[in-house]
N, C-alpha and C positions, 0 to 999 in steps of 0.2 A: 774915638779914633780907632781904626783898625788898621793892624799891622799885617800885611801881606809880604814883608821883605823877599821872603826867597823864592815866593811864586814869582817877583818883579824881574830876577834875573834867570839865567837859562835852565829852566826845569830838566834834569836829567834823570827824574826818576822813571824809567821805563821799565817795562817785567825784565826783560833779559837784564839790565843792569842788578836788578833787585834779585835774580836768581843767582847770579854770581856771588855776591854777599849773603844771602841768607838759602839756598837750596834745601837746607834741613825744614825750616818753617814752611817754605810753599808746599814743600812735599806732604807734610803733615796735613797742611788743609786739602789736597789734591786727594791723598789716602782715604781721608774721611769722605770727600765727596763721591768718591770710588765707590764705595759700602753705601752711600746713601742712595745713589742712582742704580744700585744694584740690587738693591733690596726690595724687588717690586713682588708683587702676589697677585696671579691671574683674579679678575673680579669674578664673582658668583652672582647669582639672583638669589634671591630669600629664600627659596626654596631650599638650596644647598647652603646657602648661609646659615639656617638654621640646624645644618647636618655639621658645620664644623667645617665643610668644604672639601670632603673626601669624595671626588667625583672622579677619577681617571677612569673606574671602571665600571660607572653608572651608565650616561650617556641619556640620550632624550630630553634633553634640557639645552636651553640657550646656554648654559655655564660650558656645554662643551665648544660654543665656537670661541671661548676664553683660555682654554684648557686642552683637553684631548679632543683634537677634533674628529677623532674618529666616533664619538658620540652623535655628531649629525646623524649618521647613517641609520638611527634609530629612529627615526622622525618619520611617522605616516602621514602626515599633513605640514602645509607649512605652519608657519608660526611666528608670533611678533612677541617680543618682550621689552620693559620699560621699567627700570630699578633706581628709584630716588635712594636718597638716605641720608641720616645726619648721624653727625660722629663727637664725641663731647671727649675732650682730652683734659685729664685731671693731672695735675704736677706738684709735687713735693719737694722741694730743693734745699736742701742743705749747705750753704757758703761761708765760711770764715766764723762759724759757730753760732751763725742764724739759720732760723727754719721758715721758711716762706711756704706757701701755696699760691696756685693760681689754675685758672681753668678756661675752655673756651669750647664753645660747640659752634656749629657748623653745617649747613647743607651742602648733598653733592648728589650730583649725577654718578650712580655706581656704573650703570651700562643700558646700552640699549642696542637692542640687536633682531636680526631677522633671518627665518630660513626657510628656503623654498624647497618643495617636496616635488622632485621628479621622478616617477617610477620607471622603470623600463621594461620593457616587453620581448625581449629578446630569446626567450622559450618558450615551452609550450608550460611548462611548470612554474608558474609565477612565485613559488618559493625557494628556487634554485637557481644559480647562477647569480650576475648581478642583479639583484631586486630594485635596488633605485640609488640614486647618485643627488645627494641632497648640498645646497650652495646655501652658505651663511656669510653674512654681513655682519658688523657692530663695531660699537663703539665700548671701550672701557676704560675706568679710572684703574690705575692698578698700583699706586700711590698717591698719600694723602700727606702734606708737607703743614696744612694748616696749625697751627699752634702760638700761640701767646704764652713764654713763661717770662717771671721777673720774679726777684729775690735781692737782697740785701745782706749789708756784713762791714766791718771793721777790720782794716788792715793792720799788720804789724810792719815793724822797721825794715822788713825786707821784701814784701810783697806788693806794695803800692804803686801809683803811676810815676813817680819819680823813679823809683826802683826799676820801673821795667823800661821806660823811656832813658835813661841812665846804662842799663842794659845793652841795649840797643845799641845806643852810641859807643859804647865801648868795644861791640863786634865788628864794628862799621873800619875797617883799618887801612889805612893808607897803606902799601906795599913800600914806598920809597924810603919811610923809614919807623915801619912797625909799630906806628902810634896810630890812635882813633884820629877821624878827619877833623879839625874844628867847625865849629858850627856852622860857619859860610861856607863850607864846601863839604859838609857830609851830605849822602846822597838820600838817606830818608827824613822828606820834609817834616815829620810830625816828630821828630829828634832836636829840628830846628826850633819849631813851635814851642816846646817843652824847655828849650833852653831859653829863648824870647819872653816865656811866660814866667821865667822863674822856678818853674819846676824840678829843674838839673841845671848843675855849672859844670863848667868847664875848667879843668885845674890843669894847670902848666907849672912845672919845674926844669930844673935843668936837665933831667934825666927822662922824664916822661910825660904825659900828658893823659887824661882820662876825665868822665864824666861822673860825677857822684850826686846824688838826688838831696833835695834841699825841702823836703817833706816828712814831717813827723809820722810817728806811728798814731795808731786809732783813730784814722780818717774813713770817714762814712764814705761807702759804695753802694748805690743801688745799679743794678744789672736789669736789662729788659731784652728779651726776644722775641720780634715778630716775624714769623714764617710763614708765605702764601705757596699757594700755588701746587703743582703734582706732576706726575705721569701719567700718560695713557697711551692707549694704542687702538688704531682703526684694524681690524682683523677681516682677513677676507679664509674662508676656509671650507673645505669640500669634506664630505664624509659619504662613504659608500657602503650599501649592505650585499654580503655578500652571503644568500641562502639563510638570512637571521640566525646566522650563527659566527659569522666573522665581519669584523667592520674596520674598513682603514680611512685615516684622514688626514690632511695635508692642510697647512695654514700657512697664512703670509701675513706679517706685524708689520704696521708702520708706527714706529713709536715715537715719543715725542716728551720733553721735558720743559717744564716751565716753573722754574723757582725763581724765588726771591725772598732775602731776608735782611730786615733791619737791625740793628742791633746797636745798643746805646749802654755806654756804662758812666754813672757819672759819681765822680767822688769829691768831695769838698773834705778840706781839712786845715791845718794850719802849718804855713810855712815857716821854717825855724829861721831862716835867715834875715827875713825882714819881720817877722812874727806878725804876720799879717795872715787872714783866711785866704783860701783859694777855691774856686769852683770850677771844674773842669770837668768837660766831656769830650768822651773817647765815641766816635761813631764809626761804624761799617756797614756796609750796604751789599751785599751779593745780589745778583743778576744773572741768571742762567738760562739760556735758550738751547736748546738739541734736538735732533731727528737722530733716528735711526732705522732700521728692519731688522726682523727677526723672521726664521722659520720654524714649524712644529712640524711632528710627524706622531701618529700615534695610532693603537690597535686594540683593539677589545673582541675578546672572544667569549663565547658562549660553548662552555663544553659540554653543559649539561643546562636544562630549563633553570634551576635554580643558582647558578653560579656564574658570576660575568668576572673575568681576568682583563684587565688593561694597562696600559703601557704606554706613556707618551716620553718625547723627547723636544725641549725647544734649545734650539740653536743660542749662541750669545748673541744680543743683542748689540749690534754695530754703531756706536752712537760719535755722532760728530757734533761738539759742544763749542760754544760761544759764550765765555764768561766777561763780566765788567765787574770788576772789585774797586770799591772806594772805601778810603778811608780818611776820617778827620777829626784832628782835634781842636778844641778851641776853649780860652781862659781868659780870664784876665789878671793881668802884671798888677804888682803895687801900684802902680800909677792910674789903676782901673781901666787901663786901654786894652781894647779886646785884641785876644792874638789868637790869630787861628792860620791853618793850612792843613795841606791835604796830600794823598797819594793815591792814583787812579791805574789800574793795571789793565785793560782790556787784553783777553787771552784766549785764544782758542786751542782745543786738543782732540785728541779723539779716544772712544773709552770703550771696551770691549768686556761687557758682562759675563760671569759664569755661564756656562752649560746648564739646562735645569735636566734631570731625569726624575719620572715620577712613575709609582706602580701603585697598581691599587686592587682590590678584590672585594666582592660585593655576595652576599648571601640573601637568597629573596624566598620569604616564608610565603608561599601562597600567594595572596591576591590581598594579605594582612599589611605587607611592609617590608622592609629588609634593614641590614646591618652592612653599612659599607666600610672600608679602613683604605688608608693611604699612606704610602711613604714618599718623601720628596726629599731629592738629595742636590745642592750645589757645592762647589768647590770655592768659596770667593777669594782664595789665594792663587787663583789663576785669572782674576781681572788684570787685562791690559793697559797702559797707559801709554798715549803717544802723542808727541807733541815735535815741535822744531826743535827744541833744546833739550840736548843730548843731555846733559848733565843732570837734567829735571827728570827725565825718562827714567835714566838707571837708579835715581835716590826713591822716587817714588815708586817703580816697579819692585823694588829694594823692600822698601816699607810694608807694601801691600802684601809680599810674599811673606815677611816676619811678623805681621801682626794679623792674620785673618787665617781661615782652617776651614777644612770642608764643613757642614752644616746639615741634619737633617731634620726633617720636620716630620712629624709623625700625626694622623688624623684618623678619629673614629665616630661615627655617627650613625644614627639609625631613624628610620621612618616608622609611624604604625599608623595604619588607616581605620579611626574610630567609626568611619560609616563610609561608603563610596565617595564621599562628598568634602569628607572634612579629614584631614591628615595632622598628626602632632609628630615633631620632631626635636631632636638632642642631638649634642654633638661635644666633643671635646678634640683639642688640638694644644701640642706639644712643639714649641718653635727653638730648635737648637742654636746655640750660639754661633756665630761668626768670628767669636774672636780667640785668639791662643790664649791670651793670658788673661781675659776677664771672664769669671764665671757667668755669664747675663744669661737668666732664664725669662722663659715667658710662655705664660698658660692662656688659651683661649675657650672659655665655656659660651655655649650656645644652644638657640632653644629656638622654636618658630612652631608655626601654624598655616596649613595651607586649606582653600577652599577652592571645590571644582563646581562650577553651574554650567552645564551645556557647554560651549566651546570657548568659555573665558574662565581664570584662574587668578586666585589672588592669595599671594603668599607675604608672611611676616617673617620677620626672623631679628632677635635680639642676639648680639654677642657683647661680650665684657673681657677684657684681654690683659691680663696684670703682668708688669714687666718688671724686671730687678732694676735696681738704678745704676745708672750710668754716667760716668764722670766727664765734664767739659770744662774747656778754660776758655775766658776772653782774649786771655795773652798769657805766654809761656816762657818760662825762664829754662836754661840749659837744666838747671837741679829741678826736677820734682817734686822736691821737700818745700822748695821755696813756693813755684806755682800756686796761685788762689784757686783751687779747681771747685765746682760746683757739681753737686753730688745729687742727680735730679731721677726720681722715680714717676713715671708714668704711666696712667693705667687708662684705658682707651674702652670706651662703650658706644657701640654701633647698632643703630636699628634702620633696618631697610625693609622695602614693600616693593613688591612686584605687581606688576600687572602684564597678563599675558592673555592673548588671544589667538584661536587656531583657523585659519581660515585655506 
């Protein structure tokens, strides 16, 4: 027998109702999403991937289409390139005293683009004035979400599912009597299911009412996350060459978000009221779709033949986002009846990501190679969240401002030509922390090799990024000392190959 009692009556769990009772919790979710969807990094070809990505001042590569559009002005012929890649994410997690490991590999299309060279003949001297106007169009994947993480642990007497749903019930207060709503009136359907399945109890006396947990300590929890999707841009860029000294570019990006996360927490333990075992599944599903637009402007200057200076600016991406959130609790009661109920909340909002400012300098050593350095600046505290719920807007933007900070990334790379046809590359990139109170570190080490044969090029790149651990939680209490946090360290290894052809 399946009990769906609360879903058979008027289901009043709408997001607006949820916001009234849990603004802080919802704001925390959207604060995390704001960083997730703002942490994009413009795609590069395998050539510049082998350098670690410092290409603001280089130009002459399809990477300019996605980064500094001024670099398109350096092309002296039309060119096409295609970059597939493979990414492996390796996770090490500590949760409730247990250590777990998981990993996942995934094939991707990093970027695909073409630039069309268009020389101009407006002056007698072809090396002065406006030499060429080059137009490019391309697709880039600038954020990958694909990952699978699984871990397990053992609860104590304060952080199990029973404790969590009792906590939720006790925070849903009836303003008429300043007491928690009884189970048949409470807004959160999962609290109702937890009560019907004897995970929690509703206690009443002459003076007060409250929920309490029916579960013992030392329950076994197994948690899994399955995340899919990514963010991408279709870029339209224009690069101009003035006297082979100064290059100016403009770009328009049409951005999209496609993100889905399936999350499952299974808890098995003992119900001390009836002294029987229980098996509860708490699932969450996030489905996010979004579209947006951004603009780029950039310049490159060659003061002398051996030096290039680059500067580019990317406006915030202005997103419109649709969210579908679904959560469900299912378990069997002491009579072996299946208890299940759910909450769902479609929601739409707007998100403005931070402005990006990039600067770079490159030194060329004759025809033997070059050294290039980049610095990238973003202020994640300037992310803006907007919806039709004013209380949610205020709280989310306040959390964003108090949680995130300015971030500076620094990259250094070099290319050495072994022969006229073969080049070796290496690079390093340090990624700054976007968090105010978390000492997050990320270091990327890169290497690559390139072959040029006639009008064709073939480039390979290997990148390995080491990240410090970050804390996440499947559910949270007001007291962070009680919340069961999972500390996960994810290292990412990526391989990419770019095939290019001039025409």
